[in-house]
N, C-alpha and C positions, 0 to 999 in steps of 0.2 A: 504493500500500500504506500510505503514511504517512497518507493521507486516511482510508482505511478504519479504520486503527487508532485514529485520533482519534475517529471516529464511534462505535466500540465503547466507548471510555472514556466518551464523553459519554452514551451510552445507559445505562451502569451507574450513573453519577452521577444521571441523571434518574430512573431507577427507584427509587433509594434515597430521592430527594427526595420522590417521590410516595407510595411504599409504606412507607418505612422509618423508623418510630419506632425508637429504640434498643431492642435486645432486652433485656427485663427480666432482672435477676439471678435465677438459679434459686433463691436463698435469699431468702425473704421472711418478714416478721414482722407480727403484729398484737398486740393487747393480751393475747392468750391463748396463741397457739402460734407455733412456728417451722415454716415450710413449705418443701418443695421443690416447685417448680412446673415443669410441662412446657409449653413453648410449642407443641409439636406437637399435643397433644390437649386443651390447655386444662384440664388436671387438676392438682390440688394434693394433696400427701401431707403429713400431719402428721408432723414429724420430732422435735419436742420441745415441752416445756411451759415457758413463760417464767417462771412463778412456781411453783416446785416445791412450795411450801407451800399452794397453792390447795386449798380444800376441794372445790369443785365446778367443773367446766369444761363448757362447752357447745360442741358442734361445730355450726357453722353451715353453710349449703349451699355458700358460695363465698367466696373472697377476691378483692378487686379490685386489680389492678396496672396502672397507666397506662391506666385506663379499661376494661381487659379483665377479664372474670370468669374465674377459674380455679376449677373446681368440685372441692370436697373429696370425695375418694372412698376414701381409704385412710389407715390409721394405720401408719406405718413401723416398722421394727425398732428396738427400744429407745426408742421415743418417750416412754414413761412410766417408763423406768428410773430408779430412785433418786429418785422423787418421793413426795410425801406426799398426792397427790390421792386422795380417797375416792370421789367420785361423778362419773360421766361421763354427759352427756346428749347423745344424737345426735338432732338435731331431725328432725321428720317431712318437712321440705322438702329434706333431704339425699337426693340421687337414689339413691345406693347407698353401702355402706360395706364395706371389706375390712380385716381385721386381718392384718397381715404376720407372718411368723415372728418370735417373740420380741418382739412389740410391747409386751408387759407384763412383760418379764423384770425381776426385782427391783422389782416394783411391788406389794409386799405390803400396802399400805394401801388398795388399791381395795376398795370395798364394793359399789357398785352401778354397773352399766352399763345405762342406760335406752335401749332401742333403739326410738325412735319411727318410724324409717324401716323400710319393709317388706322391703327387699332387703339382706340382710347375709350376707357370706361370711367365711371365716377359714381361715388355715393351722392345722394341728393343733397346732403348737407355740406359737401366739400367746399363750396364757395360762400357759405354763410360767413358774413363778416367782411367780405370784399367790398370795396368802395364802388362808386358809380362809374369809375373809369374802366372797369374790367371789359376786355374784348378778347375774342378768339379768332384765330386765322389759321390757314393751312388745311391740308387734306384731311386731317384727323377731326376737324370740327363737326363734320356730318356724323361720324361715328360717336362722338361725344354727345351730340344732340339726341340721337336715336337711343343711346343707352340711358341718358337721363329721362327721356320720355317713357321708356319701359319701366324704369325704377319708380317714377312718379305714378304711373298707372297702377303698379303693384301696391304702392303705399296707399292709394285711394280705393283699393279694392275693385278696380276696373280690369277688364280682361286685356290680355296681350296676345296678339296674333290669332284672334278668334276668326272663324269663317262666317262672315255676315252674308255671303252670297245668296243663300236660300232662305234667309229670314224675311219676314214681312217688313214692309216699310214702317209700320208702327213700331216694331221692335228695334229697327235700325234708328228711327228718329228718337226713340226713348233713350237709346244708348248715347247718341250725340248730345241729347239734352243733359244727361247725367255728366258727361264729360265737360260740357260748357259750364255747368254749375261749379265744377272744380276750378276751371280756368278763370272763372269770374273772381276767384279769390286772389289772383295775381294783381299786383298794384299797377294801375295805369299811370305811367310816368314817362315824360319825355326828357327829363333832366339827367339821364344816364348817357354815357358816351356812345353806346351802340344799341339803341332801343329796338332796332329791327332785326338784330342778329338772333336767330332761333336759339342757339346754344346759350347765349347770354340771358335771354328771357327765361329759359328753363332753369338755368343755374341760379339766377337772382330772384326768380318768381316775380319779375317786374318787367315792363316794357311799354313801348308805344303801341298805337292801334295796329300798325302793320306787323310788329313783332309778335303781339299777342295772337293775331289772326294766323300768322305763320306757325306759331307754336301749337295752336289748336289743330291745325292741319297735320303737323308731324305727329302729334299725339293720336289723332284719329287714324292715321296710316299705321301706327304701331299697335293700335287696338285691333286692326284687321280690315279696316275700310280700304277700298280700292283707290287707285291713284286719281281717278276722275269722279269720285263720289263727293269730294270736298275740295274746294279751291279757295284761293285768297284773291279777293277783289278789292276795289276801292274807287274813289271818285276821281282819281288821277291827280289829286292835289295833296291834301294833308290827312285824309282819313281812310282807313281800311276796315274790312270786315270779311266774313266768310260767306261763300256761296255753296249751297248744298243741293244736289240733284236728288229729289225725292218726291213722294206722293203723300200729301196730307189730306186727300179726299177729292181732289179735282184733276187727277191724272198726274203723271210724272212731269215735274217742271223744276226749274232752278229757283230756289228760294234764298233769301238773305238771312243769315244768322249773325246778328250784331251783339256780341257778348258784352261789350262795354256799355251799350245803351239799353240793355234788356235786364229787367228784374225777373229773376227765376224763382217761381214758386217751389214749394217742397215736392210737388207732384208734377208729373209730365203734362204739358199742354202744348198742342200744336201751334198755338199762337206765337211761340217764339220764332217760328219760321215765317218771315215777313215777305210780302209782295214788294215789287219795285216801288209801287206808289207809296206804300207804308214806309219803306226805307228812305225814300227821297226826301222825307221831312227832316232827316238828319243832315243832309247836305244840299247845297244850292246848285249842284251839278246835275244836269239832266241824265237820267238812266242810260240814254243812248250814248253817252260819253264815258260811262263807267268802264274800268279796265280790269284786266286779270294779270296777275304776276306769274312769270314763267319760272324763275329760279325758286328753289325750295328753302334754302337755309340762310341766304343773304350774308355770307361771310367773305372776307377778302381771300381769294384763292379758289372760290367756287367756280365751276364752269360758267362762263358768261354767255349771254345771248344778246343779240343785237337786232331789234331792241329787246329789253328785258320785260316789256309789258306789251299787251295787245288789247284793243278794245274788245270787251266781252262779247258784244253783238257779232263782231267780225269773226271771233274764234268759234262761236256756236255755228255760224253759217258755214265757215270753211271746213269744220270737222263734223258737221251734222250731229251736234251733241245735244239736241233738244231745244226746248223753248223756255222762255222766262215767265215767271209768275208776275203778271202785270198788276 
């Protein structure tokens, strides 16, 4: 037995000698960030900024510790708290990025977050505490907006990716009504830097009329509504609302859903879907000049169209997409 015990100890010592460089400390630093690293999955989380007065910081794909690469995939809770950082760039070679709850709490100086990586996810509270200057740009903005939309829907108890194809118009209208009631809780404000950027509106839960209408559409698409079920329209000047293709009892037509100017009762009512004549009381622009917006997220770097709007009437005629509720 003594001999076997000695062999066992010898085997452990030998294994450590062959495989065992010392386990790196979970706290690591470079010139820019403080990290927490995981030896299990070789991932690194940004936990703080070394120079809180830095104007711009760049997130690189990995940090090297004892010859091993730990891939940066997350910004942790409070990582940018009480810093004066204004600009964050997440490079395209970062595999994916997730923003943790309260990642930017008390980070009111943040101006721009440039998402060059395509896969971006976030907790719904990640940007609580950011100031009114927050803006998103880059190809990852659409990914961020859609992920925030799904997380918000789940937090509200609303479906994600449901098949509405074979449901009745009543059921579909009721679902849009419930969604609109939730979006009604967003603050209507134009004093933020990017009030029409969908990712900003979903992150801050505030925006202008165009941004709120755009956010409602992205939320509806993530619920499972089809691309042409809900659109974003406006008077071509300063005010926007949603356009919904549905039947509320007079055949399928395009109705106006104006979240900002509608008071939503606790129970579903079809009266929230307004005719053109009812909606025209909100604006002095003739319904014949109302427009529809073509791009979806309205961020710098999104695919551009020329022009980015079209008269709603012209679009319906050109694509044979139905008639309006006059």
